[in-house]
Biopython code that builds the backbone (N, CA, C, O; Angstrom):
import numpy as np
from Bio.PDB.StructureBuilder import StructureBuilder

atoms = [
    (1, "UNK", "N", (5.713, 81.226, 56.676)),
    (1, "UNK", "CA", (5.781, 81.506, 57.543)),
    (1, "UNK", "C", (6.755, 80.486, 58.959)),
    (1, "UNK", "O", (6.445, 79.413, 59.475)),
    (2, "UNK", "N", (7.518, 81.056, 59.122)),
    (2, "UNK", "CA", (8.521, 80.478, 60.149)),
    (2, "UNK", "C", (8.164, 80.392, 61.686)),
    (2, "UNK", "O", (7.828, 81.183, 62.567)),
    (3, "UNK", "N", (8.533, 78.297, 61.503)),
    (3, "UNK", "CA", (7.598, 77.612, 63.036)),
    (3, "UNK", "C", (8.517, 77.831, 64.240)),
    (3, "UNK", "O", (8.376, 77.569, 65.435)),
    (4, "UNK", "N", (9.593, 78.446, 63.475)),
    (4, "UNK", "CA", (10.352, 78.260, 65.414)),
    (4, "UNK", "C", (9.660, 78.548, 66.195)),
    (4, "UNK", "O", (9.021, 77.765, 66.898)),
    (5, "UNK", "N", (9.624, 80.347, 66.266)),
    (5, "UNK", "CA", (9.383, 80.796, 66.918)),
    (5, "UNK", "C", (7.250, 80.427, 67.549)),
    (5, "UNK", "O", (6.726, 80.812, 68.595)),
    (6, "UNK", "N", (6.608, 79.608, 66.414)),
    (6, "UNK", "CA", (5.425, 79.300, 66.940)),
    (6, "UNK", "C", (5.127, 78.343, 68.471)),
    (6, "UNK", "O", (4.136, 78.075, 69.151)),
    (7, "UNK", "N", (5.988, 78.164, 68.502)),
    (7, "UNK", "CA", (5.891, 77.455, 70.225)),
    (7, "UNK", "C", (6.266, 78.261, 71.660)),
    (7, "UNK", "O", (5.919, 77.853, 72.768)),
    (8, "UNK", "N", (6.928, 79.304, 71.451)),
    (8, "UNK", "CA", (7.505, 80.418, 72.173)),
    (8, "UNK", "C", (6.846, 80.886, 73.199)),
    (8, "UNK", "O", (5.648, 80.769, 72.944)),
    (9, "UNK", "N", (6.986, 81.297, 74.099)),
    (9, "UNK", "CA", (6.303, 81.573, 75.418)),
    (9, "UNK", "C", (6.242, 83.302, 74.757)),
    (9, "UNK", "O", (6.796, 83.499, 73.676)),
    (10, "UNK", "N", (5.765, 84.113, 75.254)),
    (10, "UNK", "CA", (5.475, 85.835, 75.351)),
    (10, "UNK", "C", (7.171, 85.930, 76.466)),
    (10, "UNK", "O", (7.905, 86.883, 76.730)),
    (11, "UNK", "N", (7.194, 85.302, 76.630)),
    (11, "UNK", "CA", (8.678, 85.567, 77.658)),
    (11, "UNK", "C", (9.728, 85.485, 76.727)),
    (11, "UNK", "O", (10.297, 86.464, 76.244)),
    (12, "UNK", "N", (9.960, 84.391, 76.497)),
    (12, "UNK", "CA", (10.827, 83.848, 75.153)),
    (12, "UNK", "C", (10.900, 85.000, 74.343)),
    (12, "UNK", "O", (11.843, 85.784, 74.446)),
    (13, "UNK", "N", (9.830, 85.187, 73.421)),
    (13, "UNK", "CA", (9.548, 86.508, 72.182)),
    (13, "UNK", "C", (10.280, 87.479, 73.033)),
    (13, "UNK", "O", (11.458, 87.306, 72.721)),
    (14, "UNK", "N", (10.223, 88.448, 73.979)),
    (14, "UNK", "CA", (10.391, 89.422, 74.696)),
    (14, "UNK", "C", (11.913, 89.464, 74.137)),
    (14, "UNK", "O", (12.439, 90.143, 73.255)),
    (15, "UNK", "N", (12.648, 87.968, 75.441)),
    (15, "UNK", "CA", (13.829, 87.791, 75.302)),
    (15, "UNK", "C", (14.705, 87.748, 73.794)),
    (15, "UNK", "O", (15.907, 87.974, 73.653)),
    (16, "UNK", "N", (14.113, 87.534, 73.165)),
    (16, "UNK", "CA", (14.950, 86.853, 71.752)),
    (16, "UNK", "C", (14.624, 88.573, 71.156)),
    (16, "UNK", "O", (15.674, 88.973, 70.654)),
    (17, "UNK", "N", (13.485, 89.700, 71.063)),
    (17, "UNK", "CA", (13.239, 90.683, 70.833)),
    (17, "UNK", "C", (14.751, 91.461, 71.094)),
    (17, "UNK", "O", (15.486, 91.916, 70.217)),
    (18, "UNK", "N", (15.000, 91.470, 72.710)),
    (18, "UNK", "CA", (15.419, 92.350, 72.987)),
    (18, "UNK", "C", (17.131, 92.233, 72.517)),
    (18, "UNK", "O", (17.757, 93.172, 72.025)),
    (19, "UNK", "N", (17.700, 90.852, 72.797)),
    (19, "UNK", "CA", (18.455, 89.971, 72.415)),
    (19, "UNK", "C", (19.232, 90.928, 71.027)),
    (19, "UNK", "O", (20.314, 91.516, 71.049)),
    (20, "UNK", "N", (18.193, 90.808, 69.843)),
    (20, "UNK", "CA", (18.202, 90.980, 68.111)),
    (20, "UNK", "C", (18.166, 92.502, 68.174)),
    (20, "UNK", "O", (18.633, 93.086, 67.197)),
    (21, "UNK", "N", (17.605, 93.347, 69.338)),
    (21, "UNK", "CA", (18.353, 94.806, 69.109)),
    (21, "UNK", "C", (19.359, 95.002, 69.661)),
    (21, "UNK", "O", (19.941, 95.980, 69.194)),
    (22, "UNK", "N", (20.130, 94.278, 70.880)),
    (22, "UNK", "CA", (21.205, 95.048, 71.228)),
    (22, "UNK", "C", (22.530, 94.107, 70.243)),
    (22, "UNK", "O", (23.756, 94.205, 70.302)),
    (23, "UNK", "N", (21.725, 93.300, 69.462)),
    (23, "UNK", "CA", (23.445, 92.762, 68.467)),
    (23, "UNK", "C", (23.088, 93.594, 67.734)),
    (23, "UNK", "O", (24.017, 94.393, 67.620)),
    (24, "UNK", "N", (21.781, 94.060, 66.811)),
    (24, "UNK", "CA", (22.033, 95.691, 66.238)),
    (24, "UNK", "C", (22.816, 97.185, 67.282)),
    (24, "UNK", "O", (23.545, 98.173, 67.188)),
    (25, "UNK", "N", (22.299, 96.682, 67.874)),
    (25, "UNK", "CA", (23.141, 98.450, 68.639)),
    (25, "UNK", "C", (24.774, 98.144, 68.847)),
    (25, "UNK", "O", (25.623, 99.019, 69.018)),
    (26, "UNK", "N", (25.084, 96.345, 68.780)),
    (26, "UNK", "CA", (26.846, 96.068, 68.843)),
    (26, "UNK", "C", (26.935, 96.616, 67.013)),
    (26, "UNK", "O", (27.606, 97.589, 66.667)),
    (27, "UNK", "N", (26.390, 96.043, 66.365)),
    (27, "UNK", "CA", (26.945, 96.167, 64.494)),
    (27, "UNK", "C", (26.907, 97.697, 64.324)),
    (27, "UNK", "O", (27.809, 98.311, 63.753)),
    (28, "UNK", "N", (25.260, 98.574, 65.117)),
    (28, "UNK", "CA", (26.257, 100.124, 64.966)),
    (28, "UNK", "C", (27.033, 100.589, 65.409)),
    (28, "UNK", "O", (27.319, 101.649, 64.854)),
    (29, "UNK", "N", (28.056, 100.155, 66.840)),
    (29, "UNK", "CA", (29.021, 100.411, 67.654)),
    (29, "UNK", "C", (29.819, 100.139, 66.180)),
    (29, "UNK", "O", (30.054, 100.867, 65.215)),
    (30, "UNK", "N", (30.056, 99.004, 66.435)),
    (30, "UNK", "CA", (31.166, 98.610, 65.072)),
    (30, "UNK", "C", (31.458, 99.072, 64.070)),
    (30, "UNK", "O", (32.573, 98.862, 63.591)),
    (31, "UNK", "N", (30.592, 99.795, 63.492)),
    (31, "UNK", "CA", (30.139, 100.552, 62.073)),
    (31, "UNK", "C", (30.815, 102.075, 62.093)),
    (31, "UNK", "O", (31.564, 102.664, 61.314)),
    (32, "UNK", "N", (30.144, 102.453, 63.453)),
    (32, "UNK", "CA", (31.185, 103.817, 64.072)),
    (32, "UNK", "C", (32.150, 103.956, 64.617)),
    (32, "UNK", "O", (32.660, 105.017, 64.977)),
    (33, "UNK", "N", (32.596, 102.706, 64.773)),
    (33, "UNK", "CA", (34.043, 103.046, 65.531)),
    (33, "UNK", "C", (34.963, 103.570, 64.923)),
    (33, "UNK", "O", (35.568, 103.825, 65.964)),
    (34, "UNK", "N", (35.791, 104.067, 63.958)),
    (34, "UNK", "CA", (35.948, 104.370, 63.253)),
    (34, "UNK", "C", (36.262, 105.507, 62.942)),
    (34, "UNK", "O", (37.387, 105.947, 62.707)),
    (35, "UNK", "N", (34.752, 106.296, 62.924)),
    (35, "UNK", "CA", (34.872, 107.963, 62.696)),
    (35, "UNK", "C", (34.768, 108.260, 64.418)),
    (35, "UNK", "O", (34.446, 109.398, 64.757)),
    (36, "UNK", "N", (34.984, 107.453, 65.249)),
    (36, "UNK", "CA", (35.119, 107.671, 66.764)),
    (36, "UNK", "C", (36.446, 108.850, 66.980)),
    (36, "UNK", "O", (37.121, 108.889, 65.952)),
    (37, "UNK", "N", (36.874, 109.642, 67.887)),
    (37, "UNK", "CA", (38.107, 110.329, 68.161)),
    (37, "UNK", "C", (38.175, 109.777, 69.861)),
    (37, "UNK", "O", (39.165, 109.868, 70.587)),
    (38, "UNK", "N", (37.007, 109.268, 70.188)),
    (38, "UNK", "CA", (37.085, 108.808, 71.627)),
    (38, "UNK", "C", (36.861, 106.981, 71.423)),
    (38, "UNK", "O", (35.746, 106.514, 71.655)),
    (39, "UNK", "N", (37.976, 106.084, 70.993)),
    (39, "UNK", "CA", (37.550, 104.930, 70.710)),
    (39, "UNK", "C", (37.739, 104.172, 71.950)),
    (39, "UNK", "O", (36.656, 103.685, 72.276)),
    (40, "UNK", "N", (38.052, 104.072, 72.227)),
    (40, "UNK", "CA", (38.686, 103.732, 73.885)),
    (40, "UNK", "C", (37.226, 103.478, 74.618)),
    (40, "UNK", "O", (36.911, 102.367, 75.043)),
    (41, "UNK", "N", (36.544, 104.407, 74.695)),
    (41, "UNK", "CA", (35.682, 104.859, 75.391)),
    (41, "UNK", "C", (34.178, 103.694, 74.429)),
    (41, "UNK", "O", (33.413, 102.959, 75.053)),
    (42, "UNK", "N", (34.167, 103.832, 73.265)),
    (42, "UNK", "CA", (33.405, 103.277, 72.665)),
    (42, "UNK", "C", (33.786, 101.740, 72.007)),
    (42, "UNK", "O", (32.992, 100.885, 71.615)),
    (43, "UNK", "N", (34.988, 101.701, 72.023)),
    (43, "UNK", "CA", (35.107, 99.805, 72.724)),
    (43, "UNK", "C", (34.384, 99.551, 74.035)),
    (43, "UNK", "O", (33.480, 98.740, 74.235)),
    (44, "UNK", "N", (34.993, 100.462, 74.958)),
    (44, "UNK", "CA", (34.146, 100.032, 76.057)),
    (44, "UNK", "C", (32.779, 99.607, 76.231)),
    (44, "UNK", "O", (32.284, 98.798, 77.016)),
    (45, "UNK", "N", (32.403, 100.148, 75.552)),
    (45, "UNK", "CA", (30.815, 100.476, 75.617)),
    (45, "UNK", "C", (30.235, 99.092, 74.547)),
    (45, "UNK", "O", (29.108, 98.659, 74.785)),
    (46, "UNK", "N", (30.977, 98.516, 73.504)),
    (46, "UNK", "CA", (30.634, 97.364, 72.940)),
    (46, "UNK", "C", (31.104, 96.360, 73.204)),
    (46, "UNK", "O", (31.005, 95.365, 72.486)),
    (47, "UNK", "N", (31.845, 96.410, 74.519)),
    (47, "UNK", "CA", (32.842, 95.074, 75.441)),
    (47, "UNK", "C", (30.982, 94.974, 76.158)),
    (47, "UNK", "O", (30.095, 94.239, 75.725)),
    (48, "UNK", "N", (30.871, 96.005, 77.373)),
    (48, "UNK", "CA", (29.398, 96.222, 77.796)),
    (48, "UNK", "C", (28.178, 95.813, 77.213)),
    (48, "UNK", "O", (27.371, 95.253, 77.954)),
    (49, "UNK", "N", (27.802, 96.041, 75.648)),
    (49, "UNK", "CA", (27.036, 95.552, 74.559)),
    (49, "UNK", "C", (27.418, 93.739, 74.714)),
    (49, "UNK", "O", (26.730, 92.851, 75.217)),
    (50, "UNK", "N", (28.410, 93.688, 74.240)),
    (50, "UNK", "CA", (28.746, 92.319, 74.288)),
    (50, "UNK", "C", (28.846, 91.157, 75.520)),
    (50, "UNK", "O", (28.955, 89.947, 75.323)),
    (51, "UNK", "N", (28.793, 91.719, 76.627)),
    (51, "UNK", "CA", (28.687, 91.117, 77.870)),
    (51, "UNK", "C", (26.836, 90.929, 78.703)),
    (51, "UNK", "O", (26.438, 90.313, 79.692)),
    (52, "UNK", "N", (26.033, 91.958, 77.499)),
    (52, "UNK", "CA", (24.970, 91.804, 78.464)),
    (52, "UNK", "C", (24.209, 90.283, 76.880)),
    (52, "UNK", "O", (23.587, 89.264, 77.181)),
    (53, "UNK", "N", (24.576, 90.706, 75.427)),
    (53, "UNK", "CA", (23.975, 89.956, 74.852)),
    (53, "UNK", "C", (24.377, 88.600, 75.349)),
    (53, "UNK", "O", (23.514, 87.734, 75.497)),
    (54, "UNK", "N", (25.718, 88.353, 75.632)),
    (54, "UNK", "CA", (26.453, 86.625, 76.531)),
    (54, "UNK", "C", (25.120, 86.165, 77.172)),
    (54, "UNK", "O", (24.470, 85.126, 77.063)),
    (55, "UNK", "N", (24.900, 87.585, 78.053)),
    (55, "UNK", "CA", (24.365, 87.350, 79.439)),
    (55, "UNK", "C", (22.666, 87.231, 79.129)),
    (55, "UNK", "O", (21.953, 86.887, 80.072)),
    (56, "UNK", "N", (22.155, 87.466, 78.042)),
    (56, "UNK", "CA", (20.752, 87.589, 78.025)),
    (56, "UNK", "C", (20.462, 85.901, 76.809)),
    (56, "UNK", "O", (19.442, 85.212, 76.800)),
    (57, "UNK", "N", (21.546, 85.717, 76.072)),
    (57, "UNK", "CA", (21.379, 84.482, 75.306)),
    (57, "UNK", "C", (21.665, 83.528, 76.897)),
    (57, "UNK", "O", (21.083, 82.444, 76.921)),
    (58, "UNK", "N", (22.219, 83.765, 77.730)),
    (58, "UNK", "CA", (22.432, 82.328, 78.386)),
    (58, "UNK", "C", (21.100, 82.103, 79.011)),
    (58, "UNK", "O", (20.585, 80.987, 79.086)),
    (59, "UNK", "N", (20.255, 83.814, 79.707)),
    (59, "UNK", "CA", (19.058, 83.215, 80.136)),
    (59, "UNK", "C", (17.950, 82.928, 79.305)),
    (59, "UNK", "O", (16.877, 82.520, 79.751)),
    (60, "UNK", "N", (18.248, 83.186, 77.778)),
    (60, "UNK", "CA", (17.300, 82.017, 77.495)),
    (60, "UNK", "C", (17.137, 80.934, 76.744)),
    (60, "UNK", "O", (16.350, 80.339, 76.007)),
    (61, "UNK", "N", (18.533, 80.910, 77.378)),
    (61, "UNK", "CA", (18.076, 79.097, 77.361)),
    (61, "UNK", "C", (18.026, 78.473, 78.418)),
    (61, "UNK", "O", (17.997, 77.247, 78.521)),
    (62, "UNK", "N", (18.011, 79.299, 79.332)),
    (62, "UNK", "CA", (17.100, 78.924, 80.444)),
    (62, "UNK", "C", (15.902, 78.613, 81.191)),
    (62, "UNK", "O", (15.564, 77.903, 82.138)),
    (63, "UNK", "N", (15.004, 80.077, 79.738)),
    (63, "UNK", "CA", (13.833, 80.131, 80.195)),
    (63, "UNK", "C", (12.869, 78.822, 79.452)),
    (63, "UNK", "O", (11.683, 78.681, 79.754)),
]
sb = StructureBuilder()
sb.init_structure("model")
sb.init_model(0)
sb.init_chain("A")
sb.init_seg("    ")
for serial, (resi, resn, name, xyz) in enumerate(atoms, 1):
    if name == "N":
        sb.init_residue(resn, " ", resi, " ")
    sb.init_atom(name, np.array(xyz, "f"), 0.0, 1.0, " ", f" {name:<3s}", serial, name[0])
structure = sb.get_structure()
């Protein structure tokens, strides 16, 4: 059992779950980037996901 999340509030747990989901989305975009014709569009979405992840991580430190 991991004790790292034992004392987190529900809000913190939800935030960590969302961060994990966005990181998985980022990984999927990175893996599929080479297969796409519209690489610029995909890179723009990847940049947006990176900004969202950074904002969520910053928010998680404030909670």
